N, C-alpha and C positions, 0 to 999 in steps of 0.2 A: 419892653422885653418881648421877644418872640420865642416860644418854644413849641416843639412838636411832640405830640403823644399819639402813637398809632398813626391813623390817617387824619387826625385833627390838628390844625394849626391854632395855637393859643396866643392871642395878642393881649398883653397886659399893659394898661396904662393907668397908673395910680391904683385905684382899687377896683377898676372895671376890667372884666374879662370878656373877650369876644372869641367865640369858638367858631372857626370857619372850617367846614368839612371840604377836604381836598379829596375829590373822588378820582380824577385823572387830570394830568397836567398837559396832555398832548392834544387832543382834538379841538379844544376851544381856543379862540383867540383872545377872548375877554373873560374876566371874572366879574360878575355882578352881584349886588346884594340889595335887599330891601331894608329900610330901617324907618323907625319912627322919627318925626321931626323934633328931636330933642337936642338942644344946642351942644351938650357934653358929648353925646354919641356922635353927632356930626363932626365935631372938632377931632375926636378920636380917629374915625375913619379917614378924614382928610389928612391928619398928621402921619397916617400909615400909607398914604399914596393913593388913596381912592379919589376919584373925581365925581362930583355931582352931575347927573345927567340933566341937561337943561334944554329948553326949546330955543327957537330962533329969537325969542324975546328975552332970553336968559331966565325964564321962569322954570322952576324945577318940574321935571316930568314925574308924574305920580303913578304909582302902581295902586289901582283902586281895588279894595277887597270889600266884602260885605260889612265888615266891622270899621275899617279905617282906610286912610290913604297913606301910603308909604312912599318914601323918597327912594330913588334908585341911584346907586353909586357903582362906578365902574373902575376897573384897572385892567390894563393889558396883561395878558398871560406872560408876555416877555418881562414885564416889570415884576410881576409876582415871582417868576423863576429867579430873577436877579436877586430879589429879597431873600428868598429861601435859601439860595446858594450862598449868599453873604453871611447867613446865619447857620450855615452847615446843616440845613434841614432836608436837603435833597442831595 
C-alpha cells in the first residue's frame, strides 16, 4: 500500500513502514536511498521497484559511515513519478 501525507510518501508492506521524503520531483533524474543489509528491508525496497547499486563484479556498492556500511538503492525519477501517478499521489 502506498499513501501520501503532506510531502511524505508512506510505503507499507505487512507491518513495515518506510517513510520517503519527497522534496522535489523535477531536478533529479534518480532517487536513491541508503539502507542496512537486512533481508526483509531489501526485499521490501526491491518489491517497490528500487534497484541495488552494484559494481562491475556485481558486488553491492556500499555507503560507508562512521558507524556502519549501508547499501545503496536506486530508482529512476520517471519510474517514481509513474508509481505516484498510478496511486493518485501527484
